[in-house]
N, C-alpha and C positions, 0 to 999 in steps of 0.2 A: 522640474526638468524641462528644458527648452527644446523647441523643435530642432534647432541647429545641433544640439547634442545627440538627439536621436538620430539624425541623418548621419552624423559622424560615426556613430556606432554601427549603423547599417552599412555605411560605406566601407567599413573595415572588413566586411564579410568577403571571403575569397569565393569567387563564383566557381562552381564545379567545372572542371575541364572535361571535354568529351573524350571518353575512352571506350573503345570497342570491348563489349562483353560486360560492362559495368551496368548495375541496375540503379537507376536514379529516379526516384519518385519526384513529385513536385515539391521541392524543398520550400517550406513555408516558415517564415519567422515573423513574429509580431512583436512590436515594441510599443505597448500602450503608454500613453502620456497621462500624468496626473492632471486632475482638473476636469474641465469640460469634456463631454463625449465628442464634441466637434474638433477638439485639439489633438488629432491623432495623425501619426504618420506610420504606415506599415510598409515594410519592404519584404517582397517575396521573390524568391529566386527559383526559376524553373530551368532544369537542365535539358540540353538537347541530345541526350543519349538515352538508350533504352536497354533493357536486360537482354542477355543472350545474344547480343550482336545483331538482332533482327530489328527491322524498322516497322513501326505500327502501320496498320492499314487505316486509311481515312475514309470515312463515309460521311458525305455532306449532311445527310439526315437519314439515319438508319430506318426510320419509320416511314417517311413520305417520299423519299427518293425524288427530289425536285427535278433532277435531270431527266426523268422520264415523263412526268406529267406536264411540265410547263413548256415543252417545246424547246427548252434551252439546255444544252448538254453541259451542265455544271461539272459532272465527273470527268468527262473527256478533257475539258479545259484544265481542271485541277491536276489530273495525272500528267498532262504534258508539261504544265508549269513546274510541277514538283521535280519531274525528271530533269528539266533543264536547269533548275536551281541546284539540284544534287550534283549535276556535272560541274557547275560553276564552283560549288563548294569543294569538290575533289580537286579541281584545278588550283583553287586557292590554297588548300592545305598541302598540295604537292610543293608549292612555292615556299610555304612556311608552315611546317607540320604543327608548330606550337600555337598558331593563331586560332582563336575561337570567337567568331562573330557574336556580338551581344546586342540585343534589343532591350531598351529601357522603356517601360510604360509608366507614365505619370497619370494617375486617375484621381477622381474625386469619389470618395466612398470606398467601400470594401467589396464591391461586385467582382466576382471571380470569373464571370462568364467570358470576358475578352481574354483573360489569362489562359483559360482552358483551350480556347480556339487557337491562340498563338502558340501555346505549349505543344499542341498536337503537330503543328507545323514545324516547331523547333525540333521535336523529336524525330520527325521524318527527315528534316534537312541536316540536323547536326549542329544547331547553334544554341546559345543560351538566352534566357529571358530574365530580366529583373523587373519587378513591379513595385512602384512606389505609390502608396495609397495615402493621399491627403484627406483632410476632413471634407465632407460634402460641401460645406460652406467656405471652402478655403479661399483666401484672399489672393489677389494678383501678385502681391509681393512674395507669398509662399510659393506660388507656381514659379515665378521668376527665379527665386533662390534655388529651387531644385534643378531647373533647366540649366542655370549657370554651373552648378556642380557637375551635371552630367556632360556639359560641353567640355569641361576640363578633364574628365575622366577618359584617359586613353584607352581603357578597356571597352568603352561604349562606342558602338558603331552606328547605332540608330536610335532615335527617340520618337516615341509615339505619344501624342497628347490625347488621352482618352478623357475628355473634359466636356462639360456643356458648351455649346457654342458661344454663350455669353462670356465664358472664362477665357476663350482663346482670343485675347485682345491683340491689338497692334503691338503693344509693348511686349507681350509674350512671344509673338511671332518674330519680332525684331531681335529678341534675346536668343532665340533658338539658332544654333549654327546651321547654315544652310547644308553643310556636308553631312550633318547628322539628321536632317529633316526628311526621314524616309517616307513621310506622308505627302511631301511635295507642297506644303501649304505656305511656307515662308515666302515673303514677297520676292525675294531673289530667285527662288526656284520657279515660282509661277512666271516670272518675267522670262527666265531661260526657256521655259516650255513654249511660251507665246512666240519667242524669237526663233524656236526651233533648235536651240543649243542644249542638248541633253548630255554633253560630255561630262558635266560636273553636277547637274541637278538631278531631281528625281520626279517621276510621274506619279501623281497620287494613286495609291493602290486601287482604290475603288474605281477610278477612271480607267485604269489598265484592265481591271476585271470586266467592266462593262463593255469596253471595246473588244475584248477577247470574245465575250459571249456573242456580240453582234456579229463579229466576223465568222464565228463558228455557225451561227444561225443562218445567215444569208450572205455568204461570201460570193463574189466580191462586193464590198460596200460601195464601190464607185457608182455614182449616180443615184444611189438610194437616199431617202430622206429619214432623218432621225429627229424626232421631237423631244425636246428637253422641257419637262414640265416642272415649274417651280424652282426653288433653289437659287442661291446666290453664293458668291465667293469662289475660292479656288477650285472646287470640284466642277462647278459649272463651266468655268473658264477652261479647265483642263479637258473636259469632255468635248467642248465645242472645238478646241484646237485639234484634238486627236481625230475626231470625226471628220473634220474638214481636211485634215492632212491625209486621211485615207481615201479622199475623193467623194465622200458622201456630203449631203447637205444638212447642216445643223440648223434646225428651227427651234425657236424659244417661244414658250408660252407660260402663262400664270394660271393658277386655279380659278381665278376670278374672271379670266377672259371669257367673253360671250361666245367666242368662236372655238373654244377648247374642243368641243365634240367634233366639229368639222375637221380641225387640224389633226385630231387623233385618227379619224377615219382615213385621212389622206396619207398618213405617215407609214413608212415601212417598218418602223420600229419606234417604241415609246419608252422613254426613261423618266421615271417618276423620282424626283429629287427630294421633295419636301418630307418633313417628318410626319405631317398630318396629311389628310385627304388621300390616303393610300388606296381606298376602295374605288375601283373604276368599273363601271358597268361593262360586261363583255360586249354589249351592243355598240359600244363606242369605238371598239377596236376592229380594224379590218382583218378579215380571215387570213391567217398565216403571218400576221405581224407579231413581232416579239415585244413583250412588255417586261421591263426590268424595274423592279422596285429596289431603290437604294434605301433600305429601311434603317432606322436609327439603331444604334447599338448601345445606347445609354438607358438600358432597361434593367430594373432590379431582378427581373425574371431570368433565371440562369439559362433558360432555353430560348431567350429572345433572339439571339444571333442565329440559332438553328432554324428559325422560321424561313430563312432564305439561304440558298447555297451560296449566294453572293458573299455572305460573311466569311465563309472559308476561303473562297477565291480571293477575296480582298486580303485576308491574312497571309495567304500564300504569296501574293504579289509584294506585301510589306516585308515578308521574309526575304524575297528575292532582292528587294532594295537594300536590306541590311547586308546581305552577302556582297552586293555590288559596292556598297559604301565601304565595307571592310577592305574589298579588293583595291578600291581607289586610295584608301588610307595606306595600305601597303606600298602602292606604287609611289605615293608621295614620299615615303620613307627612303626610296631609292635615290640615287644621285640624279639631279635634274639639270638638264642642259641650261646654259646661261642665255638670257635674253637681255643683255645689257644695252641700255639706251645711253649713248654718250651725250654729253653736254657740249654744245657748240661754243668755240672761243672765237672772239674777234680781237686779236692782239692789237694794241695801239702803240704808236711811236710818238714821243718817247714813252717808255714803259712807266706806267703809274706806280704809286707805292703799293706795297704788298697788301695793305689793308684795303686800299681803294679797289684793287683787282678782286680781292676776295668778296668784297661787299657787292661788286657789280654782277657776280654770278649768283644765280638762285640754285641752291643744291636741291636735289631730288629728296622728297620725303624718305627718311631712312627705311621705312617699312617697304617702300617701293623698291629701293635699292636692294634690300634683303631678298625680296621675292625675285628680282632679276638675277640674282646669283645663287638661287636655289636653297635659301634658307626658309624654314617653315615659320609661320607666325608664332607658334609656341616656343620657338628657339630665340626670340628676340625680346629684350627688355628695354624699351625706348627710354631715353633720357631727353625729352623734348622732341623737336621735329627733326633734328639733323644728326643725332648720334644715338647709339643703342649699345647695350651690352649683349653679347652673344653667349648663349649657354653652352657649356661644354658637352651637353648631350649630342651635339652634332657629330662629335668624334665617335660616339657609339653607333649612331645611325649610319655613318659613312665608313665604318671600319674596314669594309671590304673594297672600298674605292682606291684605286691606285693614286699615289701622290703625283703632283705635277713636277715641273723643273724647279730647281732650288738655286736662286741667284743671290750672291752676297755682294753688297756694295761697300767698299772700303776706300781708303784714300792714301796718298802720300803724306809724309809728315806735314802738318798744316802750319800756316801762319796763325797768329793769335786771332785772326778774323774768321777762320774757318773757310774751307774750300768748297762747300756746297754738296756734301754727300747726300743729304736729305732731298735737296732740289734735284739732283741727278736721279735719285731713286724714284721720285714722283714723276719726273719727266719720262723716264723709261717705262714705267708702268702706263703712263697716258699713251705713249707711243705704241706699246704692245696691244693694249686693249682698244683704244679709240681709233687707231689707224691701221694696225695690222690685224685687228679683230681676233686676237688671241686672248683667251681668259688670262687675266693677270691680277695680282693682288700685291699691294705694298704693305709691308709690316714695319712700323716705325715705333721708336721709343716716345713715351710721354715727356714733354719738356718739363724741367724744373723751374720754379719761379725764381730761383737764384739767377741764372743767366737771363731770363726774360726781363727782369727788372734791373739786371746788372749791366753787362757790356755786350754780350753776344746777341741778346735778343731771343726771340722765340725760335722754334724748330719746325714750323709748318711748311718749310720750303721757301720759295721766293718767286717773284715775277709771275709768270704763267704756269708755274709748276708748283702748286700748293695743295695743301689739305684745307678744305673749308668746312665750316666757317672757321677762319684762322683764329678768331678771338676765342671761340670755345676750345679749340685745340690747345692754345697756349695758356689758358686760364682755367684752372680747376678741372676741366674735362668732366669726368664722372667720379671724381673724388678719390681716385686710387691712392695718390700720394698722401692725402689727408688721412686715409685709413692706415697707411704704413706709419705715418707720424704718430697716430693714436696708439697703434699696436707697440711700436718701439718704446714709447714713453711709458706705456703701462708696464713693460718689463723693467725700465729703470726705476719706476716707483715701487714695483714689487721688491726689487733688490734692496733699496734703501729701507723700506718698511721692514723687511725680514731681518735685516741687520739690527735695526733698532729693537725689535721685539725679542730677538735672541739675546741681545745684550742686557735686557732689563727683566727677563723672566727665568724662573727655574725650569728644569726639564719638564716637570709634572705640569706646571701652569701652562708652559708653551704647548705641550701635547694636548692638554684639555681644551685649549682654545683652537688648535688646529683641527681636533676631532671633537666638536662640541656634542653635548647630549641634547638630543631633540626628542621631546616627549618621553624622557627617561631612557633613550636608546642612543648608543654611540655607534656610528658607522663610518668607515673609510669611504671616501669618494673614489671613483674609478681611478683618477689621476694619482691619488695617494697610494692606491694598491699597486699601481705601476712602479712607484718609487720604492715601495717595500720589496717588490720582486727584484729591482735593480740592486738593492742592498743585500739580496739573498735571504730575505725574510719571507717565507711562504706561509703567512698567516693573514687572516681576514677579520678576525675578531680583535678589536682594540684592547680589550681586557686581557688578552693572552700574551701581550708583548712583555718581555722582561725589561727591567730598568735600563739595561744597556741598549736593547733594541728601541726603546722609547727615545733615548737620547740620540741614537744614530738616525732615527726617522725624523725627529723634530728639529735637529740642528744641522743647517747647511754649513755653518762655520766659515762663511766667506772671508777671505783675506782682503781687507780694504784696499791693500796696495796692489792687488792682482785682479781687480775688477776691470774687465775689458769693455763693458757695455757703456755706451754714452747716450745721452738724449739727442734728439734731432729736431730740426725746424727747417722748413723749405724756404729759407731766406738767407742770402749772403750776409752774415753778421759776424765779423771778425772778433768781436769782443765776447763772444760766447765760446771761443776756442778753448779757454781755460777759465773755470769759474769755481767759486767756493759755495757749497751748499750746507744745509743743516744749521743755519745761523739763528733760527728762532729759538727762543728760550726753552721751548718744549723739546727741541732736539739737540741744541748745541751742547748743553751741559752733559747730556747722556753720552754723546759721542766722545767728548773729552774725558769723561770719567771712566767709561768702560773700555772704549777703544784706544785710549791714549793717543787720540789724534786731535791736535789742536786746530788744524785747518783741513777740512775734508774737501778735496778738490775733485773736480770731474770736468766735463766739457760737453759741448754740443758739436755734432756733425751736421752737414747738410742732409735733408731727409733722403735723398736718392743714394747716399752712401751707406744707408742702414743695410744690415745684413738681411733684413726682411724684404728689402727691394730686390736683392739678388736672388732670394728664395722665390719670390713671385716670378722672376724672370726665368728660373730654371725648373720650376715644378711642372710635372706633366699631368697632374690631376689634383683634385681637392684633397684626396687622402695623402698624396705625396707631399703637398704643401704643409698639411698638418703634421706629418711625421718630421719634416724638415724643421718646422717651427719648434718642435719639441726637442730636437737635437741641438739647438743653438747653445753654445757655451757662453755663459755671461761672465764667468770668473773662475777662480780657483780657491779651493778651501785651504785652510791652514795646513791641512795634511797633504796637500798637493794634488787633490782629486778635482777634475773638472766639474763645475756646477752648471747644469742645464736649465732651460726655461721650463722643462717638465719637472725638474726638481723643485723649482719655485712654485709649481702648481698653476702656472699661468698659460700654458701652451693651448689648452682648449679655448680659453677666452680670446687668444690671439687669432685662432682659426675663425672664430665668430666675427671678429672685427674685419678679417680679410676675406670672408666668404663671397662678397660681391667683387672685390678687387681682382679676384682670380679670373674673372670673365673678361676677355679682350673687348675693346670698344670699337664698334664699326663706324667709320666715317667715309668720306669720298674726296676725291681730287677735283680740281676745277673742271675736268672733263668727265666727271661722273664715274671714274674708276674706283673700285672699293679699296679701302685702307683699314687695316687693323692698327690701333694704337694701344700699346700694352707695355707696361714696365718702363723703367728709365734709368737703369744704373749707369753711372759715369764710367768711361773706359780707362781713365788714368788711375782711379782709386777703387774700381770694381771691374766687372768683366765687360761692360759696355755694349750690351746687346738687348734687343727687344725680346719678348718672351718666347719660350719654346711652344707654349700653348697657342699663341697667335700664329706662329709659323705652321704648326701642325694642322690647325683648322683651315688655314688658307690653302695649304697643299692638298687637302681633301676637296675643298670647294672648287678649285680651279680645274680639276680633272687632269687626266694623264698628260694631255698636250698643253696644259696651261703653265703659267709662270708665277712664282712667288719671289718677290724681290724684297729682301731684308737688308738692313743697314747696320754696320758696326761702327762704333765710335772711334774718332781720331784716325791715326795712321794705321796701315796694315800691320805694323810692328806691334801694335797694342790691341785694338779692337778686333782685327782679323785673326791674330794669333790666339786670342782668348775665345773667339768664336769657334775656331777649329778644335782647340785643345780642351776647352771646358764646355761650351754649349753643344757641340756636336757629340761629345761623349755622353752628356746628359740626355740628349734627345734621341740619339740613334740615327739622326738625319745626316745626309751626306750632300754637300753642295755640288752643283754641276758646273757652275761658272762663277768666277770672281771678277767684278767690275772694279777697276782701280781709278779712282777719280784724281785727276791732276789739273792744276791751273797754271797758267803762264806766270802768274804772280808768285806762287809758292815755289815754282821751279827757278825763278830768278833769285829768290832768297837763298835757295840751296846752291845755286851756282855762284854765290859770292856777293849777292846784293846786300844793301844796308838792312838793318833791323826794321821789322814791321811792328808797329805799336798800335794797339787798339785805342781808338779815339783820336789819334794823330793823323794828319794828312800823309798820304803815301809819297815817299821820295820819288823824284823824277824818273829814276831807273825803272820804276814799276809802271810808269805811264808811257814812256817812250819806247820805241822798239829797240830791243838789245838781244840779238841772237846769241851772243857769246854767253851771257848769263843764263839764257834758257838752255843752251846746250850743256853747260856745266851742271845745271840741276838734273837734266835728264840722265847724264852719264854717272851721277852720284845717287841721289836719293831715289829717283824713279827706277833706275836699274836695280837698286838694292830691294825696293819694295816688290818688284816683280819676281826677283829671286826668292824672296821670303814666301810668296804664294806658291812658287814652284816646289818648295820644300814639302808642301802638303799634296802635291800632285794635281792641282786644280788649274785649268786654263784661265788666262788673264786677258780681259779686254780693257784697254785703257780708254777712259771717257775723258776728253779734254773739255772741261767746263769753261766755255768761252765767256770772257767779259768784254765789255764794250771797248776797253782800252787795248785789247789784244789785236795784233796785226795778223793778216793771213800768213805772212812769212814765219812768224813765231809759231802759229798753230801747225803749220806744215812741218816744221822742224821737230815739234813734240811727237807728232804722229809717225814720222819717219824713224826717229830715234827709239821710240817706244817698241816698234816692231823689231828693230835691231837688237833691243835689249831682251827680247824673248816674248813679247806680247802676241797673242793670237791675232789681235787686230787693235787699231787705235783710231778713234774717230772724234771729230769735234761735235759738240753738243750745244744747241741753241735753244734749249727748253725755256730758259729764263725769259727770253724775249718772244718765243713762238709757241710755247706749250709743247704738247706731245709731238707735233709735226717737226719740231726742231730736234727731236731725238730719234727720228726714224732710222738714221744710219746706225745708231747705237743698238736699237731694238733688233735690227736685222743681224748685226754682228753677234749679239747675245744669242739669238735664236740659232744662228749657224754654229757657234761655239758649244751650245747646249746639246747639239745633235751628235757631238763627238764623245767618245768614251772618256770618263774621268777616272783617274787613278788615285783617288783620295787616300791619304795615309796621315796618321797622327805623327807629331814631331818626336814624341817620346812615349815610352811605356810607363804607365803610372806606378808600376812596381819598382822602378828605379829609385834609388835613395833620393830623398828630397834635395840634397845638395847637388846631385848630378842633374836632376830635372832643371834646377835653377841655372846651373852652368850651361846646359844645352841651349836654353832659351837665350841666355847672354851671348854666347859665342855664335850660334847659328842665326839668330834673328837680329840681335843688336849689333853684332860685329865686334864684341868685346874680346880681349885676349883671355881674360879669366874673371873670376868673381872674388871679392874679399868680404868675408863674413865678420861682422862685429862679434865680440864675446856674447853679447846678449842674444844676437841672432843664432849663434851656435847652440846656445843653451836652450832656446826656444825649439829649435829643430830637434834636438835630442828629446825634449819633453814631449813634443807632439808624436814622435816616433814611438816612445814608450806608451803613449795613450792609444796607440793604434791608428793614428791619422797619417801615417807615412805614405799611404798609397793614394792620397788625394792629389788631383792636378794642381798646377801652380797658376796663380793669378797675380802677375807682377804689378805693383803700384809704382808707376814711373812717370816722369814728365812726358807729355805728349808732344812737346816742342822740339825734341831731338831723338834720334835713334839711340843715343846714349843717355846718361843720367844728367848731362850738362845741357840745359836749355839753349845755351848760346852756341852750341856746336851743331852746325847745320850740315847738309849734305849727307854723307855716309862716313861718319867718324870711324877710325880704327885705332888700334894700339892702346886702348884704355882698359882700365880695371873697373868692373862694375861693383860699387860698394853696396853691400846689403846691410843696412843700418839696424833693421829689426825684422822679425817674422811673426805674423799673426795668423790666426786660423778662423775661418768662417765655416764651422762644422755643419751647420744646417744648410748653408748654400752649397757646401761640398768642395771647398778648395782651401789651400794654404796661400796666404798672400805676403810675400816679401816686400818690405818697404825699401825702395831704391833711393838713396839720398834723403832730402827733406821733402815730405809730401804732406800737404795740408788737406784734411777732409772737411774743412769749412772755409769756403771762399770769402773774400771781402769785397766790399763795394768800392768802385773807383771814385775819383773826384766828382765826375759828372755821370752818374748812372742813367740808364735808359728811362727810369721813371720820370725824369724831368719832362719827357715828351709825351707821356701817356695821360690821357684825360678822358672825361665822360661828358657827353652832352645830356643835361638833365631832362631836356624836352624829348629828344629823339632816342635817347639811351644808346646812342652810337658811341663806340670807343675810337679814339684816335691815338696815334703814336706808336702802336704796336708794330713790330717788324720781326 
């Protein structure tokens, strides 16, 4: 049995909580190790409560009463200290009745004397003590291992190292968390004491006890001299600081000093620090002078500590430090005001490339950024220097904290080049935080590698409104999309494997392999028991199933023609849209023979189109994500029943693959404002929003008066509509303001301008001033998008994302007409060229709009029939006259209703290039019928998605993709060509 195993066993003990009226003796549990007598670890737990609700009386030494004979009033000091600590404890438990401060003692050997002294203090004050006994000859590594475990134990509020001086090495001290170092011996705490900063550190208990005795003996100390004899290290430093800070003179001497006797005779008080040489002749001490012996406590004699009342007084001060440490810990758990340090920008003209701007700015270390916004160190999981995962425990810690203001950024119907919603989001947050000094957070989606290496490029923003480092943002980040790819393809592999095994085995053979005999015993796994319950089989013994039950349990009987699950890859690869699988000799013949399928076809989607990505974006906890993964429908059985990931037995494994991906990634903007990057579903083929969890975390962190700015994909008719009807339903959050991004370029296109093609030069109409085209776009598409936002009762601020080819007259026309169309305000934004300063007008407009009441409402009731929900979106949002359902779509809607999915919200899969289903129809088309080609269901994500027209879930690469310009310098490792 190894030491680590024993520690784990001991660590599982539940420490007794203090309860009035309960009797708790010194709970002692020993865990002997096999082998050498020196290889032992013993943990003892002592409770801080006593029987009958009464508190024990403390006598420093019942026999000798040192307070009476030595001229030092130990008892008086002890009574006052206990009283003040009791009061602090009462105040602490008034704030949090469940809290129970805990002191952990690490010691070498099994001496109980220190435990008994501290136990008496614990009983009197009401805290708990745990004792970890290492071997007398324990190694530095063993000590460090125990300290690290106690550092991470949230129940422990103080650590006392009851070890020989030689064992308290620099490595041990540097391992000890300063906030748990109740003996004040860690370097940081000693430094704080020397500097006079005790707001976070601790004074060594022995030093506090000595100073207390000195002040009681001969107050005031000002002008008196105190001689410190012997000793080195933290105690001597602490005593010198405390004595001098009280106005006395601290003198130092050693036992070998020839002038020691003279120095003692001249001192008003003498403190003996060394373990040896404790016998001092009375003739050496001036009459009336106090002599305090700081005697050692590492004595196997159980009465060693009682030789001096200082031992009890020291224990009392240590207890006070534990209570203080617990109080500080509780305070840290509360919401912390921000102390955000903005990064300075020096914009250049002309504006350099995005990657040059990003590389010219040095981001703050992510742990520093986290501290500035009130995150605790244990809530951060760094991935390098500039990014970190944030644990969801923040939501539990800040659950009573009011949310900040919630701002959505959407856009008008874009050109294929995009209109800069991400850039506006970042510029707005930089303006709010760095310039208006309002707490603000940006929440963005993680970019897919498809567009990054395809046409559109990355999604870190642009110019002087970016997330940095933009290379890390655009490439891999913290691996969330890779986790989704792995999880998605595990489901696909499970489907094909299950079909193969069911096709080649009898019921009995299949059952025996699904429920194998291990050491002669067959047991169902928990996920198999869940399947039994869903089948209505309330049995847990495999042998008790009837043949019919065995067959029902073992066979999913998937219909190959009705499998809806596809594999994914995060690359634009058009040749994977439809593929043939199972062509190896080991699979091909089986599928042909048993399934009567000569060509087994499937396909790939791009990774961000996976239902698992949508689940990641909509889940509000790890448990919720796990449940959603289990509910995913992957196909239909031949009897017409839906088959889920849980039926496949794979949902638990999916949760394991996704357990880190569910945590949002913390990054920062060019001006040092915080950004959460999380999830990345496309808006045309999914719901197109960043995660619910990222928004919820940010809303707690910014505080009541702060702002969270989140972005929805593509135009307001797509990303915004799904944000309101799907994301807001799932999260329970309600937006305060909607920012609608418009560009002169896109408005000209909607006003009748020529087509805009990615990769081709812009026609002259988009470069030269043309007020007619701009006005036409404002009165059509911009007006319609504002009207769509008003359907949900949310105020709209139009942000005109200014390009260098825009003229002032064009900008003025947009701002004027936007207000006429119903916008609360409309302002130009120059963040691309100027950073946050260029979006100050927008920040002020958003702040003003957010102060007004919002009358948010959903567009439809989810209990409406599915067809009516689709029709409502088509008519009210897109402007269609009606919808036309294909026979297949009608059949699917009926099937989903029969299965109980009719009350799910709708996620329309539609082109983002037009309000209609026709990409070439710009402006605000009317008089059209919206064709619904097919209807599918993402049951785990929680929505029905109709396919409007022809929609591809796997993009293709253009003739000249972005990757032509992307390269790496092998010497500097710098990346070029990203944008």
